[in-house]
Steps between C-alpha positions, in 0.01 A plus 500: 500500500631850564381856462633785291548854639134580429385209715387291202559127530753373250535131419834344407493365147723288282519552124637207301590577139663832411436558134370842400164434661625320810750779564219756471293303753787485748577870453138589575516312830831649608375844402208462739712379788422129487788280616574336165703190429597434141628193320597429142685219322752762391599660832639814333143612427446544873764773530292804386221401737739448790612860442134599541474318832412142407676195644642244258437134585776258413266205452137439417450355849635820654272706277186302580558486876578871524141619454141392558411618146695372201447669163598294197569663164683245289520409133222240508313258727753227442764731644276569800474131579871454434585769755251393767521120484838478677372717788150358530551419868526874570173602332239399757321801643654747259308705245624439146403771252580384149519785249655285229329508160338180379171329428194449722566126514859555615373731772249242626756221498751711690233596753424132562872428546538791743206376704668160531799678657277683750559840340234764449499591134399797290546502126521836333547691177683827450316720253766770496843573362787516752489881503141492632575261788445683827277766342128564564428388143673163530243224441551167677260206502506232770297188572506218748521509879265786590616517861862529393408778259304692765781463752765624259300730275672808640837346416396392150351842432854641520552348156202671340212714613257306283520166683211255462414154633300316234381204707594150604595365157878533472478496120306825465794745510672314215171491310451876538866551410489320165156641418616858549823434313291361215309828491825693496649297217184527290474875553870558428477270200219712358701814562809356331283397203360854478845661515626270225200591287524878529878472476461362149418860402786653696299591812713457812388316810548823697268692266237225526532466880254772599223345295577151633468618860177685430352197328579273795382752761182620332385202293656171612509533881143635528378189315622259769214536752237427233701207364539358851126524564414340167743211554371435853137517388570327167287766332682612186259692278660813351326734259798730446812280489385155401732226382378565144622861533828393654552236231503767231721733707764241581502387138591858408788486751632176354461615141668833574789331675562271206477788254749701706739207526447467876452172686152428632597235755337681792167551325450159341408304818228753589373497143479121512302509827253757363442300181461175695240650734306647207505159328328362811213744443597774748578786264263738683685446829768737624869431552439375854342187355842383380558384857272205426752370246773517763283344769419215262796477259370181339164658408 
């Protein structure tokens, strides 16, 4: 440990994996005065970070032994194991922070492996683009060793001001990651569908943009708290926007798309869910009740 000119304790860190995201992580640490060791399979990627004050490690063993905290940001969990297996004898007592994207099961399996090596392990998810790393708005999820998180929270917070520990289950960051990405893809898919539809009459995406933003801000986002409550309470009655009402509305979307010569691929899955739920006798429920079909896909 050392201190910066302000007297703040700074922890040496190692960053293994210097793609766009890994490089952003390392740059955030060097920018805040943390002694930073970097390693990458392609050594040339270390050069820009060395210019910023980082130290390049020639081997994985050198990288791991250089710091008490090792940040991993590799292509996948298989790569993580491939990098760490040959240096497993150096892992005991170190804090491994795995920010590699993957599945909850991969996170749990890697945590079990790390424990066998005597390492303290945090699995994490980066909910930010590289340009947001190091900013107050950067969102990072972690789970696993609570003591390790508490000890190094100040260091991890360098990467993003919105830094959260979700609990003991190492799989939760990956679960949150894919769930939020699913929201993003669905929302962007709906927007792309809308742009294609209005574009069939020569309306540009730029001209439509103001209305899209207003719709999301003033109609869609304000619905989320009520939907969350209804799904938690499993109370789905809706007198104003029932599934019967939405069935007619989404049918108009599909029919209009076909008439305009525009694909309806984004709308059809939602239409199918609405019709399936109505067929089960829940036409007076609101859209939140569709969660029951996803909770019980065989129903």
